[in-house]
C-alpha positions as CSV (number, residue, x, y, z in Angstrom):
1,M,37.0,37.4,-14.9
2,T,35.1,35.3,-12.4
3,Q,31.6,34.6,-13.4
4,P,29.0,35.2,-10.7
5,T,27.5,32.0,-9.2
6,P,23.9,31.6,-10.5
7,P,21.2,31.4,-7.8
8,P,20.0,27.9,-6.9
9,A,17.1,26.6,-8.9
10,E,13.8,27.0,-7.2
11,Q,12.4,23.8,-5.9
12,P,8.9,22.9,-7.1
13,Q,6.2,23.8,-4.6
14,A,3.1,21.7,-4.1
15,P,-0.2,23.3,-5.3
16,P,-2.1,24.6,-2.3
17,P,-4.7,22.2,-0.9
18,A,-8.2,23.0,-2.1
19,A,-10.9,23.5,0.5
20,R,-13.1,20.5,1.0
21,P,-16.7,20.8,2.3
22,P,-17.8,18.4,5.1
23,G,-19.0,15.1,3.8
24,S,-16.9,15.5,0.6
25,Q,-15.7,12.5,-1.4
26,A,-12.2,12.9,0.1
27,E,-13.6,12.4,3.6
28,V,-15.6,9.4,2.4
29,V,-12.4,7.9,1.0
30,A,-10.5,8.7,4.2
31,A,-13.1,6.9,6.3
32,A,-13.1,3.9,4.0
33,L,-9.4,3.6,4.1
34,A,-9.4,3.8,7.9
35,A,-12.1,1.1,8.0
36,E,-10.1,-1.2,5.7
37,E,-6.9,-0.8,7.7
38,L,-8.9,-1.8,10.8
39,A,-10.5,-4.8,9.0
40,I,-7.2,-6.2,7.8
41,T,-5.3,-5.8,11.1
42,P,-6.3,-9.2,12.6
43,A,-5.1,-11.1,9.5
44,L,-1.9,-9.1,9.5
45,S,-1.3,-9.8,13.2
46,A,-1.7,-13.5,12.4
47,F,0.7,-13.0,9.5
48,M,3.3,-11.4,11.9
49,V,3.1,-14.3,14.4
50,A,3.6,-16.8,11.6
51,V,6.6,-15.0,10.1
52,L,8.3,-14.5,13.5
53,A,7.8,-18.2,14.3
54,Y,9.3,-19.1,10.9
55,A,12.3,-16.8,11.6
56,R,13.4,-19.0,14.4
57,G,14.1,-21.8,11.9
58,S,17.0,-22.0,9.4
59,A,15.1,-22.1,6.1
60,R,15.4,-19.1,3.8
61,V,12.4,-17.2,2.4
62,L,12.5,-17.8,-1.3
63,G,10.0,-18.2,-4.2
64,S,7.0,-16.5,-5.6
65,P,4.6,-14.6,-3.3
66,I,2.2,-17.5,-3.1
67,T,5.1,-20.0,-2.5
68,V,6.4,-17.8,0.3
69,A,2.9,-17.5,1.8
70,K,2.4,-21.3,1.9
71,K,6.0,-22.0,3.0
72,V,5.9,-19.6,5.9
73,G,2.4,-20.6,6.8
74,Y,0.3,-17.5,6.5
75,Y,-1.5,-18.1,3.2
76,A,-4.7,-19.5,4.8
77,L,-4.5,-16.7,7.5
78,V,-4.7,-13.8,5.0
79,F,-6.4,-15.2,1.9
80,T,-10.0,-14.5,2.9
81,A,-9.2,-11.1,4.2
82,L,-7.5,-10.1,1.0
83,R,-10.3,-11.5,-1.2
84,N,-12.9,-9.7,0.9
85,L,-11.0,-6.5,0.6
86,A,-10.8,-6.9,-3.2
87,Q,-14.6,-7.4,-3.3
88,R,-15.3,-4.3,-1.2
89,S,-13.1,-2.2,-3.4
90,L,-15.6,-2.9,-6.3
91,D,-18.5,-2.1,-4.0
92,Q,-17.0,1.3,-3.2
93,Q,-17.1,2.2,-6.9
94,R,-20.9,2.1,-6.6
95,S,-20.9,5.2,-4.5
96,W,-18.1,6.9,-6.5
97,S,-19.1,6.0,-10.1
98,G,-22.8,5.1,-9.9
99,P,-24.7,1.8,-9.9
100,R,-24.3,1.2,-13.6
101,A,-20.5,1.6,-13.4
102,A,-20.4,-0.7,-10.4
103,E,-22.3,-3.4,-12.2
104,E,-19.8,-3.3,-15.1
105,L,-17.0,-3.9,-12.6
106,W,-18.8,-6.6,-10.7
107,A,-19.2,-8.6,-13.9
108,H,-15.5,-9.2,-13.6
109,Q,-15.4,-10.0,-9.9
110,G,-13.3,-13.1,-10.3
111,T,-10.6,-11.2,-12.2
112,A,-10.6,-8.5,-9.5
113,E,-10.3,-10.9,-6.7
114,S,-7.4,-12.8,-8.3
115,A,-5.5,-9.5,-9.0
116,G,-6.2,-8.1,-5.6
117,V,-5.1,-11.2,-3.7
118,E,-2.0,-11.5,-5.8
119,A,-1.0,-7.8,-5.1
120,G,-1.6,-8.2,-1.4
121,L,0.4,-11.4,-1.3
122,N,3.2,-9.7,-3.1
123,V,3.4,-7.0,-0.5
124,L,3.3,-9.5,2.3
125,A,6.0,-11.7,0.7
126,E,8.4,-8.7,0.6
127,A,7.5,-7.8,4.2
128,A,8.1,-11.4,5.3
129,K,11.6,-11.5,3.7
130,H,12.4,-8.2,5.5
131,I,11.0,-9.4,8.8
132,V,12.9,-12.7,8.7
133,R,16.2,-11.0,7.9
134,S,15.7,-8.4,10.6
135,A,14.6,-11.0,13.2
136,R,17.5,-13.3,12.5
137,A,19.9,-10.3,12.9
138,D,18.4,-9.8,16.3
139,I,19.0,-13.5,17.2
140,R,22.6,-13.3,16.0
141,Q,23.2,-10.3,18.3
142,G,21.8,-12.2,21.2
143,G,18.3,-10.8,21.3
144,N,14.9,-12.3,21.1
145,V,13.0,-12.4,17.8
146,G,11.3,-9.1,17.4
147,L,12.6,-7.6,20.6
148,V,15.9,-5.9,21.5
149,S,16.1,-7.4,25.0
150,P,19.4,-9.3,25.4
151,A,19.2,-13.1,25.7
152,G,19.0,-14.4,29.2
153,S,17.6,-11.2,30.7
154,A,14.2,-11.1,32.5
155,F,11.3,-10.4,30.2
156,D,10.2,-6.8,30.6
157,P,6.8,-6.0,29.0
158,A,8.1,-2.4,28.4
159,A,10.5,-4.0,25.9
160,L,7.7,-4.3,23.5
161,E,7.8,-0.5,23.1
162,E,11.3,-0.9,21.9
163,A,10.5,-3.6,19.3
164,P,12.0,-2.8,15.9
165,G,9.7,-1.3,13.3
166,Y,9.4,-4.5,11.3
167,T,7.0,-5.8,13.9
168,D,4.6,-2.8,13.5
169,V,1.4,-4.1,11.9
170,D,0.0,-0.6,11.6
171,K,2.8,0.4,9.2
172,L,2.0,-2.5,6.9
173,A,-1.8,-2.3,6.9
174,L,-2.2,0.8,4.6
175,T,0.2,-0.6,2.1
176,V,-1.6,-3.9,1.9
177,V,-4.9,-2.2,1.6
178,Q,-3.8,0.2,-1.2
179,N,-2.2,-2.4,-3.3
180,T,-5.0,-5.0,-2.9
181,K,-7.9,-2.6,-3.6
182,H,-6.2,-0.7,-6.5
183,A,-5.0,-3.9,-8.2
184,A,-8.5,-5.3,-8.0
185,T,-10.3,-2.3,-9.4
186,L,-7.8,-1.7,-12.1
187,A,-8.1,-5.4,-13.2
188,A,-11.9,-5.2,-13.3
189,A,-11.9,-1.9,-15.1
190,G,-9.5,-3.2,-17.7
191,E,-11.8,-6.2,-18.4
192,A,-14.8,-3.9,-18.6
193,G,-13.2,-1.8,-21.3
194,W,-12.5,1.3,-19.1
195,T,-9.6,3.3,-20.4
196,R,-8.5,6.0,-18.0
197,K,-7.4,6.6,-14.4
198,T,-7.1,9.9,-12.5
199,W,-4.9,10.5,-9.5
200,V,-6.8,12.1,-6.6
201,D,-4.8,13.3,-3.5
202,R,-6.3,14.1,-0.1
203,H,-6.0,17.9,-0.5
204,D,-4.4,18.6,2.9
205,T,-1.0,19.7,4.1
206,R,0.2,16.1,4.6
207,V,0.3,15.3,0.9
208,R,3.8,14.9,-0.4
209,V,4.8,17.3,-3.2
210,N,5.0,14.7,-5.9
211,H,1.5,13.5,-5.2
212,A,0.1,17.0,-4.9
213,F,1.3,17.6,-8.5
214,L,-0.2,14.3,-9.6
215,G,-3.5,15.4,-8.0
216,A,-3.4,18.8,-9.8
217,K,-5.7,19.0,-12.8
218,D,-3.3,20.9,-15.0
219,Y,-0.4,18.4,-14.4
220,E,0.6,16.4,-17.4
221,F,0.2,13.0,-15.6
222,H,-3.0,13.8,-13.6
223,T,-5.0,11.5,-15.8
224,V,-3.4,8.7,-17.8
225,P,-4.5,5.7,-19.9
226,L,-5.4,2.7,-17.7
227,L,-2.4,0.6,-18.8
228,E,0.2,3.4,-18.4
229,P,1.9,4.6,-15.2
230,F,1.7,8.0,-13.5
231,V,5.0,9.9,-13.6
232,T,6.1,12.1,-10.8
233,L,8.3,15.2,-10.9
234,D,11.3,12.9,-10.0
235,D,10.4,10.7,-13.0
236,N,9.3,7.9,-10.8
237,K,6.5,5.7,-12.2
238,L,3.5,4.5,-10.1
239,W,0.6,2.4,-11.4
240,F,-1.6,3.5,-8.5
241,P,-1.3,5.1,-5.1
242,G,0.8,2.9,-2.7
243,D,2.5,1.0,-5.6
244,T,5.5,-0.7,-4.0
245,S,7.3,-1.1,-7.3
246,A,8.2,2.6,-7.0
247,P,10.8,4.0,-4.6
248,V,9.7,3.7,-1.0
249,H,9.3,7.5,-0.4
250,E,6.6,7.5,-3.1
251,W,4.4,4.8,-1.6
252,I,5.0,4.6,2.2
253,R,1.8,5.7,4.0
254,C,0.3,7.1,0.8
255,R,-3.4,8.0,1.3
256,C,-4.2,9.0,-2.3
257,W,-6.7,7.2,-4.4
258,L,-7.9,6.6,-8.0
259,R,-10.9,7.7,-10.0
260,L,-11.5,5.4,-12.9
261,S,-13.4,6.3,-16.1
262,R,-14.5,4.7,-19.4
């Protein structure tokens, strides 16, 4: 006798977003992220120019993040911007955790700066490798670096609108900001003896399901020890929002943030 086909398992639904009053911490974080993206954009534009220029050569992009940065020629262009971003991430804790907590983190400013810069350079090194591969593929197909115009054709400014996604600074900015600031604050918090971190989502309809669960207070991995990762419904592990060691669908354009505690 044929057994009836069981109904498909229900897919997990994201918790409904909680209402946020005007001027809430979520809005403050959103404004801070937008400001950081804007602040890092000039350095990333210079990074893009350096990488596309490098792509016209024949050398491969190999080595550690700092080696890649110096070899390609963007280390000096981005270092100060990444260091300043790491410093500001500690300053933001003053408004979120109070002046005493902020001073505890500032005592480990050097550690925070080193960790933040390292994380930012790691993101940029991976981006540089991808950009160089993509740009050289354009060249092999007879196009210009970063554009899809065929070689020999008259330059058309409108072609810039058809440039491949790897030339889009805006798509890179948030990832650099998230990795730099979270790596910096986590490093300082660890040195200060803080022990826990809590995932906070933006509480709107744009939050992906996995991150809405991480942001839910009754979810198992909402708050975890500082030196352990968050675990999503798909069993993916993230050390912080925007963590590029996770699958790309977990970190791309992630707007979540962390609340650190002793």
